[in-house]
PDB file with SEQRES, HELIX, SHEET and CRYST1 records, atoms N, CA, C and O in Angstrom:
SEQRES   1 A   61  MET PHE TYR THR PRO SER ALA ASP GLU VAL VAL TRP ALA          
SEQRES   2 A   61  ARG GLU ARG THR ASP THR ASP ASP HIS LEU LEU ALA LEU          
SEQRES   3 A   61  VAL VAL ALA LEU LYS CYS PHE GLN LYS MET GLY ARG PHE          
SEQRES   4 A   61  PRO LYS ALA GLY GLU VAL PRO GLU ALA VAL VAL ASP HIS          
SEQRES   5 A   61  VAL ARG ARG CYS LEU ARG GLN LEU VAL                          
HELIX    1 AA1 ALA A    7  ARG A   14  1                                   8    
HELIX    2 AA2 ASP A   20  MET A   36  1                                  17    
HELIX    3 AA3 GLU A   47  GLN A   59  1                                  13    
CRYST1    1.000    1.000    1.000  90.00  90.00  90.00 P 1           1          
ATOM      1  N   MET A   1      43.851  31.107  27.274  1.00  0.00           N  
ATOM      2  CA  MET A   1      42.461  31.173  26.865  1.00  0.00           C  
ATOM      3  C   MET A   1      42.128  29.952  26.011  1.00  0.00           C  
ATOM      4  O   MET A   1      42.945  29.494  25.212  1.00  0.00           O  
ATOM      5  N   PHE A   2      40.943  29.447  26.190  1.00  0.00           N  
ATOM      6  CA  PHE A   2      40.529  28.233  25.489  1.00  0.00           C  
ATOM      7  C   PHE A   2      40.555  28.401  23.976  1.00  0.00           C  
ATOM      8  O   PHE A   2      40.793  27.436  23.250  1.00  0.00           O  
ATOM      9  N   TYR A   3      40.315  29.604  23.501  1.00  0.00           N  
ATOM     10  CA  TYR A   3      40.203  29.832  22.065  1.00  0.00           C  
ATOM     11  C   TYR A   3      41.546  30.020  21.367  1.00  0.00           C  
ATOM     12  O   TYR A   3      41.580  30.336  20.178  1.00  0.00           O  
ATOM     13  N   THR A   4      42.637  29.835  22.075  1.00  0.00           N  
ATOM     14  CA  THR A   4      43.960  29.959  21.472  1.00  0.00           C  
ATOM     15  C   THR A   4      44.244  28.732  20.602  1.00  0.00           C  
ATOM     16  O   THR A   4      44.254  27.606  21.099  1.00  0.00           O  
ATOM     17  N   PRO A   5      44.474  28.948  19.313  1.00  0.00           N  
ATOM     18  CA  PRO A   5      44.750  27.799  18.439  1.00  0.00           C  
ATOM     19  C   PRO A   5      46.168  27.277  18.633  1.00  0.00           C  
ATOM     20  O   PRO A   5      47.099  28.041  18.888  1.00  0.00           O  
ATOM     21  N   SER A   6      46.312  25.978  18.511  1.00  0.00           N  
ATOM     22  CA  SER A   6      47.647  25.383  18.570  1.00  0.00           C  
ATOM     23  C   SER A   6      48.320  25.567  17.209  1.00  0.00           C  
ATOM     24  O   SER A   6      47.659  25.860  16.212  1.00  0.00           O  
ATOM     25  N   ALA A   7      49.615  25.396  17.182  1.00  0.00           N  
ATOM     26  CA  ALA A   7      50.355  25.489  15.927  1.00  0.00           C  
ATOM     27  C   ALA A   7      49.852  24.440  14.933  1.00  0.00           C  
ATOM     28  O   ALA A   7      49.740  24.724  13.741  1.00  0.00           O  
ATOM     29  N   ASP A   8      49.550  23.247  15.407  1.00  0.00           N  
ATOM     30  CA  ASP A   8      49.039  22.191  14.527  1.00  0.00           C  
ATOM     31  C   ASP A   8      47.681  22.557  13.936  1.00  0.00           C  
ATOM     32  O   ASP A   8      47.419  22.280  12.765  1.00  0.00           O  
ATOM     33  N   GLU A   9      46.824  23.172  14.731  1.00  0.00           N  
ATOM     34  CA  GLU A   9      45.522  23.594  14.219  1.00  0.00           C  
ATOM     35  C   GLU A   9      45.672  24.655  13.136  1.00  0.00           C  
ATOM     36  O   GLU A   9      44.936  24.648  12.149  1.00  0.00           O  
ATOM     37  N   VAL A  10      46.621  25.564  13.316  1.00  0.00           N  
ATOM     38  CA  VAL A  10      46.841  26.614  12.325  1.00  0.00           C  
ATOM     39  C   VAL A  10      47.387  26.012  11.028  1.00  0.00           C  
ATOM     40  O   VAL A  10      46.965  26.402   9.940  1.00  0.00           O  
ATOM     41  N   VAL A  11      48.313  25.076  11.138  1.00  0.00           N  
ATOM     42  CA  VAL A  11      48.839  24.406   9.941  1.00  0.00           C  
ATOM     43  C   VAL A  11      47.701  23.698   9.208  1.00  0.00           C  
ATOM     44  O   VAL A  11      47.582  23.810   7.988  1.00  0.00           O  
ATOM     45  N   TRP A  12      46.876  22.979   9.940  1.00  0.00           N  
ATOM     46  CA  TRP A  12      45.740  22.277   9.348  1.00  0.00           C  
ATOM     47  C   TRP A  12      44.825  23.255   8.613  1.00  0.00           C  
ATOM     48  O   TRP A  12      44.411  22.997   7.482  1.00  0.00           O  
ATOM     49  N   ALA A  13      44.517  24.365   9.254  1.00  0.00           N  
ATOM     50  CA  ALA A  13      43.607  25.349   8.660  1.00  0.00           C  
ATOM     51  C   ALA A  13      44.235  26.030   7.447  1.00  0.00           C  
ATOM     52  O   ALA A  13      43.544  26.286   6.461  1.00  0.00           O  
ATOM     53  N   ARG A  14      45.530  26.326   7.505  1.00  0.00           N  
ATOM     54  CA  ARG A  14      46.211  26.966   6.364  1.00  0.00           C  
ATOM     55  C   ARG A  14      46.173  26.081   5.124  1.00  0.00           C  
ATOM     56  O   ARG A  14      46.072  26.574   4.000  1.00  0.00           O  
ATOM     57  N   GLU A  15      46.254  24.767   5.339  1.00  0.00           N  
ATOM     58  CA  GLU A  15      46.220  23.826   4.220  1.00  0.00           C  
ATOM     59  C   GLU A  15      44.849  23.772   3.547  1.00  0.00           C  
ATOM     60  O   GLU A  15      44.716  23.260   2.435  1.00  0.00           O  
ATOM     61  N   ARG A  16      43.841  24.298   4.221  1.00  0.00           N  
ATOM     62  CA  ARG A  16      42.470  24.202   3.715  1.00  0.00           C  
ATOM     63  C   ARG A  16      41.874  25.546   3.305  1.00  0.00           C  
ATOM     64  O   ARG A  16      40.714  25.613   2.898  1.00  0.00           O  
ATOM     65  N   THR A  17      42.657  26.609   3.409  1.00  0.00           N  
ATOM     66  CA  THR A  17      42.164  27.942   3.073  1.00  0.00           C  
ATOM     67  C   THR A  17      43.123  28.638   2.120  1.00  0.00           C  
ATOM     68  O   THR A  17      44.293  28.271   2.005  1.00  0.00           O  
ATOM     69  N   ASP A  18      42.599  29.654   1.438  1.00  0.00           N  
ATOM     70  CA  ASP A  18      43.450  30.367   0.492  1.00  0.00           C  
ATOM     71  C   ASP A  18      43.562  31.864   0.761  1.00  0.00           C  
ATOM     72  O   ASP A  18      44.264  32.572   0.037  1.00  0.00           O  
ATOM     73  N   THR A  19      42.879  32.352   1.793  1.00  0.00           N  
ATOM     74  CA  THR A  19      43.004  33.759   2.167  1.00  0.00           C  
ATOM     75  C   THR A  19      43.095  33.878   3.682  1.00  0.00           C  
ATOM     76  O   THR A  19      42.718  32.963   4.414  1.00  0.00           O  
ATOM     77  N   ASP A  20      43.598  35.010   4.136  1.00  0.00           N  
ATOM     78  CA  ASP A  20      43.682  35.243   5.583  1.00  0.00           C  
ATOM     79  C   ASP A  20      42.297  35.303   6.223  1.00  0.00           C  
ATOM     80  O   ASP A  20      42.110  34.839   7.348  1.00  0.00           O  
ATOM     81  N   ASP A  21      41.329  35.873   5.508  1.00  0.00           N  
ATOM     82  CA  ASP A  21      39.964  35.947   6.045  1.00  0.00           C  
ATOM     83  C   ASP A  21      39.366  34.558   6.232  1.00  0.00           C  
ATOM     84  O   ASP A  21      38.711  34.284   7.237  1.00  0.00           O  
ATOM     85  N   HIS A  22      39.598  33.685   5.254  1.00  0.00           N  
ATOM     86  CA  HIS A  22      39.083  32.313   5.371  1.00  0.00           C  
ATOM     87  C   HIS A  22      39.794  31.554   6.487  1.00  0.00           C  
ATOM     88  O   HIS A  22      39.181  30.768   7.210  1.00  0.00           O  
ATOM     89  N   LEU A  23      41.091  31.803   6.616  1.00  0.00           N  
ATOM     90  CA  LEU A  23      41.849  31.174   7.705  1.00  0.00           C  
ATOM     91  C   LEU A  23      41.261  31.573   9.056  1.00  0.00           C  
ATOM     92  O   LEU A  23      41.013  30.718   9.906  1.00  0.00           O  
ATOM     93  N   LEU A  24      41.041  32.858   9.248  1.00  0.00           N  
ATOM     94  CA  LEU A  24      40.465  33.335  10.501  1.00  0.00           C  
ATOM     95  C   LEU A  24      39.104  32.703  10.747  1.00  0.00           C  
ATOM     96  O   LEU A  24      38.828  32.227  11.848  1.00  0.00           O  
ATOM     97  N   ALA A  25      38.259  32.698   9.735  1.00  0.00           N  
ATOM     98  CA  ALA A  25      36.919  32.135   9.893  1.00  0.00           C  
ATOM     99  C   ALA A  25      36.968  30.647  10.248  1.00  0.00           C  
ATOM    100  O   ALA A  25      36.215  30.188  11.107  1.00  0.00           O  
ATOM    101  N   LEU A  26      37.847  29.900   9.594  1.00  0.00           N  
ATOM    102  CA  LEU A  26      37.946  28.467   9.866  1.00  0.00           C  
ATOM    103  C   LEU A  26      38.467  28.200  11.275  1.00  0.00           C  
ATOM    104  O   LEU A  26      37.943  27.335  11.977  1.00  0.00           O  
ATOM    105  N   VAL A  27      39.483  28.930  11.686  1.00  0.00           N  
ATOM    106  CA  VAL A  27      40.036  28.702  13.026  1.00  0.00           C  
ATOM    107  C   VAL A  27      39.022  29.114  14.099  1.00  0.00           C  
ATOM    108  O   VAL A  27      38.881  28.421  15.107  1.00  0.00           O  
ATOM    109  N   VAL A  28      38.324  30.215  13.899  1.00  0.00           N  
ATOM    110  CA  VAL A  28      37.283  30.617  14.863  1.00  0.00           C  
ATOM    111  C   VAL A  28      36.205  29.537  14.932  1.00  0.00           C  
ATOM    112  O   VAL A  28      35.779  29.159  16.024  1.00  0.00           O  
ATOM    113  N   ALA A  29      35.763  29.041  13.787  1.00  0.00           N  
ATOM    114  CA  ALA A  29      34.742  27.987  13.771  1.00  0.00           C  
ATOM    115  C   ALA A  29      35.239  26.723  14.470  1.00  0.00           C  
ATOM    116  O   ALA A  29      34.502  26.103  15.237  1.00  0.00           O  
ATOM    117  N   LEU A  30      36.479  26.346  14.204  1.00  0.00           N  
ATOM    118  CA  LEU A  30      37.062  25.162  14.840  1.00  0.00           C  
ATOM    119  C   LEU A  30      37.093  25.303  16.362  1.00  0.00           C  
ATOM    120  O   LEU A  30      36.662  24.404  17.085  1.00  0.00           O  
ATOM    121  N   LYS A  31      37.603  26.436  16.839  1.00  0.00           N  
ATOM    122  CA  LYS A  31      37.726  26.621  18.288  1.00  0.00           C  
ATOM    123  C   LYS A  31      36.348  26.695  18.944  1.00  0.00           C  
ATOM    124  O   LYS A  31      36.157  26.183  20.046  1.00  0.00           O  
ATOM    125  N   CYS A  32      35.391  27.330  18.270  1.00  0.00           N  
ATOM    126  CA  CYS A  32      34.036  27.388  18.822  1.00  0.00           C  
ATOM    127  C   CYS A  32      33.398  26.003  18.858  1.00  0.00           C  
ATOM    128  O   CYS A  32      32.718  25.650  19.821  1.00  0.00           O  
ATOM    129  N   PHE A  33      33.623  25.219  17.797  1.00  0.00           N  
ATOM    130  CA  PHE A  33      33.082  23.857  17.779  1.00  0.00           C  
ATOM    131  C   PHE A  33      33.658  23.037  18.929  1.00  0.00           C  
ATOM    132  O   PHE A  33      32.936  22.287  19.585  1.00  0.00           O  
ATOM    133  N   GLN A  34      34.950  23.181  19.168  1.00  0.00           N  
ATOM    134  CA  GLN A  34      35.587  22.436  20.262  1.00  0.00           C  
ATOM    135  C   GLN A  34      34.992  22.829  21.610  1.00  0.00           C  
ATOM    136  O   GLN A  34      34.845  21.981  22.490  1.00  0.00           O  
ATOM    137  N   LYS A  35      34.653  24.085  21.779  1.00  0.00           N  
ATOM    138  CA  LYS A  35      34.118  24.580  23.059  1.00  0.00           C  
ATOM    139  C   LYS A  35      32.620  24.305  23.190  1.00  0.00           C  
ATOM    140  O   LYS A  35      32.147  23.879  24.243  1.00  0.00           O  
ATOM    141  N   MET A  36      31.873  24.557  22.095  1.00  0.00           N  
ATOM    142  CA  MET A  36      30.410  24.521  22.159  1.00  0.00           C  
ATOM    143  C   MET A  36      29.805  23.195  21.698  1.00  0.00           C  
ATOM    144  O   MET A  36      28.656  22.888  22.017  1.00  0.00           O  
ATOM    145  N   GLY A  37      30.586  22.407  20.942  1.00  0.00           N  
ATOM    146  CA  GLY A  37      30.054  21.167  20.402  1.00  0.00           C  
ATOM    147  C   GLY A  37      29.176  21.380  19.177  1.00  0.00           C  
ATOM    148  O   GLY A  37      28.470  20.469  18.743  1.00  0.00           O  
ATOM    149  N   ARG A  38      29.224  22.573  18.629  1.00  0.00           N  
ATOM    150  CA  ARG A  38      28.473  22.905  17.422  1.00  0.00           C  
ATOM    151  C   ARG A  38      29.128  24.126  16.782  1.00  0.00           C  
ATOM    152  O   ARG A  38      29.908  24.837  17.416  1.00  0.00           O  
ATOM    153  N   PHE A  39      28.794  24.354  15.509  1.00  0.00           N  
ATOM    154  CA  PHE A  39      29.311  25.543  14.851  1.00  0.00           C  
ATOM    155  C   PHE A  39      28.417  26.725  15.212  1.00  0.00           C  
ATOM    156  O   PHE A  39      27.194  26.587  15.259  1.00  0.00           O  
ATOM    157  N   PRO A  40      29.012  27.873  15.464  1.00  0.00           N  
ATOM    158  CA  PRO A  40      28.208  29.038  15.856  1.00  0.00           C  
ATOM    159  C   PRO A  40      27.449  29.617  14.672  1.00  0.00           C  
ATOM    160  O   PRO A  40      27.863  29.486  13.520  1.00  0.00           O  
ATOM    161  N   LYS A  41      26.339  30.253  14.980  1.00  0.00           N  
ATOM    162  CA  LYS A  41      25.575  30.979  13.970  1.00  0.00           C  
ATOM    163  C   LYS A  41      26.299  32.284  13.664  1.00  0.00           C  
ATOM    164  O   LYS A  41      27.111  32.758  14.459  1.00  0.00           O  
ATOM    165  N   ALA A  42      25.999  32.854  12.515  1.00  0.00           N  
ATOM    166  CA  ALA A  42      26.591  34.139  12.131  1.00  0.00           C  
ATOM    167  C   ALA A  42      26.281  35.184  13.202  1.00  0.00           C  
ATOM    168  O   ALA A  42      25.136  35.323  13.632  1.00  0.00           O  
ATOM    169  N   GLY A  43      27.291  35.901  13.618  1.00  0.00           N  
ATOM    170  CA  GLY A  43      27.124  36.947  14.621  1.00  0.00           C  
ATOM    171  C   GLY A  43      27.087  36.453  16.052  1.00  0.00           C  
ATOM    172  O   GLY A  43      26.954  37.257  16.975  1.00  0.00           O  
ATOM    173  N   GLU A  44      27.200  35.168  16.259  1.00  0.00           N  
ATOM    174  CA  GLU A  44      27.098  34.600  17.602  1.00  0.00           C  
ATOM    175  C   GLU A  44      28.431  34.648  18.366  1.00  0.00           C  
ATOM    176  O   GLU A  44      28.436  34.608  19.597  1.00  0.00           O  
ATOM    177  N   VAL A  45      29.531  34.731  17.663  1.00  0.00           N  
ATOM    178  CA  VAL A  45      30.845  34.712  18.304  1.00  0.00           C  
ATOM    179  C   VAL A  45      31.194  36.123  18.768  1.00  0.00           C  
ATOM    180  O   VAL A  45      31.172  37.060  17.970  1.00  0.00           O  
ATOM    181  N   PRO A  46      31.510  36.280  20.035  1.00  0.00           N  
ATOM    182  CA  PRO A  46      31.874  37.611  20.532  1.00  0.00           C  
ATOM    183  C   PRO A  46      33.103  38.168  19.811  1.00  0.00           C  
ATOM    184  O   PRO A  46      34.028  37.423  19.486  1.00  0.00           O  
ATOM    185  N   GLU A  47      33.109  39.455  19.567  1.00  0.00           N  
ATOM    186  CA  GLU A  47      34.218  40.098  18.869  1.00  0.00           C  
ATOM    187  C   GLU A  47      35.533  39.878  19.607  1.00  0.00           C  
ATOM    188  O   GLU A  47      36.590  39.806  18.981  1.00  0.00           O  
ATOM    189  N   ALA A  48      35.476  39.771  20.935  1.00  0.00           N  
ATOM    190  CA  ALA A  48      36.692  39.532  21.723  1.00  0.00           C  
ATOM    191  C   ALA A  48      37.335  38.202  21.347  1.00  0.00           C  
ATOM    192  O   ALA A  48      38.562  38.097  21.321  1.00  0.00           O  
ATOM    193  N   VAL A  49      36.534  37.198  21.059  1.00  0.00           N  
ATOM    194  CA  VAL A  49      37.060  35.894  20.657  1.00  0.00           C  
ATOM    195  C   VAL A  49      37.700  36.000  19.275  1.00  0.00           C  
ATOM    196  O   VAL A  49      38.798  35.489  19.057  1.00  0.00           O  
ATOM    197  N   VAL A  50      37.025  36.653  18.355  1.00  0.00           N  
ATOM    198  CA  VAL A  50      37.566  36.826  16.999  1.00  0.00           C  
ATOM    199  C   VAL A  50      38.886  37.599  17.060  1.00  0.00           C  
ATOM    200  O   VAL A  50      39.859  37.229  16.402  1.00  0.00           O  
ATOM    201  N   ASP A  51      38.914  38.668  17.849  1.00  0.00           N  
ATOM    202  CA  ASP A  51      40.141  39.463  17.988  1.00  0.00           C  
ATOM    203  C   ASP A  51      41.280  38.645  18.589  1.00  0.00           C  
ATOM    204  O   ASP A  51      42.431  38.763  18.166  1.00  0.00           O  
ATOM    205  N   HIS A  52      40.952  37.818  19.574  1.00  0.00           N  
ATOM    206  CA  HIS A  52      41.966  36.973  20.211  1.00  0.00           C  
ATOM    207  C   HIS A  52      42.566  36.005  19.185  1.00  0.00           C  
ATOM    208  O   HIS A  52      43.787  35.876  19.091  1.00  0.00           O  
ATOM    209  N   VAL A  53      41.712  35.330  18.425  1.00  0.00           N  
ATOM    210  CA  VAL A  53      42.205  34.383  17.424  1.00  0.00           C  
ATOM    211  C   VAL A  53      43.016  35.124  16.364  1.00  0.00           C  
ATOM    212  O   VAL A  53      44.057  34.633  15.927  1.00  0.00           O  
ATOM    213  N   ARG A  54      42.551  36.295  15.949  1.00  0.00           N  
ATOM    214  CA  ARG A  54      43.291  37.096  14.951  1.00  0.00           C  
ATOM    215  C   ARG A  54      44.695  37.420  15.461  1.00  0.00           C  
ATOM    216  O   ARG A  54      45.666  37.286  14.717  1.00  0.00           O  
ATOM    217  N   ARG A  55      44.811  37.839  16.707  1.00  0.00           N  
ATOM    218  CA  ARG A  55      46.128  38.144  17.288  1.00  0.00           C  
ATOM    219  C   ARG A  55      47.012  36.899  17.345  1.00  0.00           C  
ATOM    220  O   ARG A  55      48.209  36.973  17.070  1.00  0.00           O  
ATOM    221  N   CYS A  56      46.432  35.773  17.696  1.00  0.00           N  
ATOM    222  CA  CYS A  56      47.189  34.518  17.743  1.00  0.00           C  
ATOM    223  C   CYS A  56      47.730  34.158  16.357  1.00  0.00           C  
ATOM    224  O   CYS A  56      48.882  33.745  16.223  1.00  0.00           O  
ATOM    225  N   LEU A  57      46.902  34.315  15.339  1.00  0.00           N  
ATOM    226  CA  LEU A  57      47.325  33.983  13.985  1.00  0.00           C  
ATOM    227  C   LEU A  57      48.464  34.896  13.530  1.00  0.00           C  
ATOM    228  O   LEU A  57      49.390  34.445  12.856  1.00  0.00           O  
ATOM    229  N   ARG A  58      48.399  36.154  13.889  1.00  0.00           N  
ATOM    230  CA  ARG A  58      49.477  37.089  13.527  1.00  0.00           C  
ATOM    231  C   ARG A  58      50.788  36.682  14.182  1.00  0.00           C  
ATOM    232  O   ARG A  58      51.849  36.818  13.574  1.00  0.00           O  
ATOM    233  N   GLN A  59      50.731  36.191  15.402  1.00  0.00           N  
ATOM    234  CA  GLN A  59      51.944  35.801  16.128  1.00  0.00           C  
ATOM    235  C   GLN A  59      52.559  34.544  15.537  1.00  0.00           C  
ATOM    236  O   GLN A  59      53.768  34.341  15.651  1.00  0.00           O  
ATOM    237  N   LEU A  60      51.759  33.703  14.913  1.00  0.00           N  
ATOM    238  CA  LEU A  60      52.247  32.441  14.380  1.00  0.00           C  
ATOM    239  C   LEU A  60      52.756  32.562  12.951  1.00  0.00           C  
ATOM    240  O   LEU A  60      53.238  31.585  12.379  1.00  0.00           O  
ATOM    241  N   VAL A  61      52.654  33.739  12.379  1.00  0.00           N  
ATOM    242  CA  VAL A  61      53.117  33.936  10.984  1.00  0.00           C  
ATOM    243  C   VAL A  61      54.613  33.996  10.933  1.00  0.00           C  
ATOM    244  O   VAL A  61      55.188  34.157   9.856  1.00  0.00           O  
TER     245      VAL A  61                                                      
END                                                                             
């Protein structure tokens, strides 16, 4: 899936966040920006995408 973060992207995001919630938000924003060419508005990202990124982050811990 396109929204799967790479290990390097997760390392980059971890260095810039201090909570798991912020990490998730930053990685979702990053992946959406890469796909859409812009940052999504609040509520614009489908829950399936957020859940997918959340699962990916758990696997990389």
